[in-house]
N, C-alpha and C positions, 0 to 999 in steps of 0.2 A: 510502438504501441500508441504513443500520442497521435501519430499520423492517422492511424486507424480510428481512434476515438474522434478526431476532428472531422474525418470524412463522413462519419455517421450522422453528423448534425445536419447534413443536406437532405437526409431521408425524412419522409413524413412520419415514420414511426420513431419515437424517441428511444435512444439507447442510453443507459446509465451503467456505471461500472463501480467495482469495489477495488480497493488497493490491498493486495496481498502483502503482508508484512514479513513473511519468511518463505523460503523455498520449501517444496514438498519434502525434500530429502536434506538432512543435515549435512553440511559441507564445511571443510576447514577454511575454505575461501568463499567470500560472498561476492556475487556478481554486482555490477553497478546498480541494478534495480533494487538491491537491498542495502545500499549504503545510505547514510543520512541524506545526502543530496538527492539520490534517486528516489527514496521514499518521500521526501518533501515534494519533489516535482509531481509525483503521482497523487499523493494525498491532497495537494493543493489544487489539482485540476478541477475545473467546475463540473465536469461530467462524472467525477468520482463522488459518490454519495455516502460511502461508508468504508471502514476498514474491513478487510475480508477474512477469510478463513485463517485461523492461527493454528499451526500444527506443532511448533517447537515450544512446548510448554516448559521444557527444561531451561530454555533461554530466559523465560520470564521468571521462573523460580530462582535462577542463578543471577538475576538482575543484569543481564547482558545489555550493554549500553545501546546498541542499535535497536534491539527489540523494545526496550522501554521508550526509546526515542519515538518509534513508530506509534506505539500505543498513546503516548502523550500527544503527539502531533494530531492524531485522529480526534482525540478528545478536545484539544485546544481549538480545532477548526469547527467544532460543533457537529461533528459527523458521528454516526453510530459505529459501534464495533461489534 
């Protein structure tokens, strides 16, 4: 994904992105994209301007660590959610 984002910078039309904090379907295992390190890399990327669609509200209500980490990271970077 980072490679695609970087390639868009060469185009005259500017592209910006949002970081999705959870997968569309709840899963017992999280892919790398939804680990603390994966979320940090995506949220910190200069072309990512906000945190994106949040579907797993249960994780927020149950205060799951990765979900709260992503929300806090977005806020701490001064980006919208």
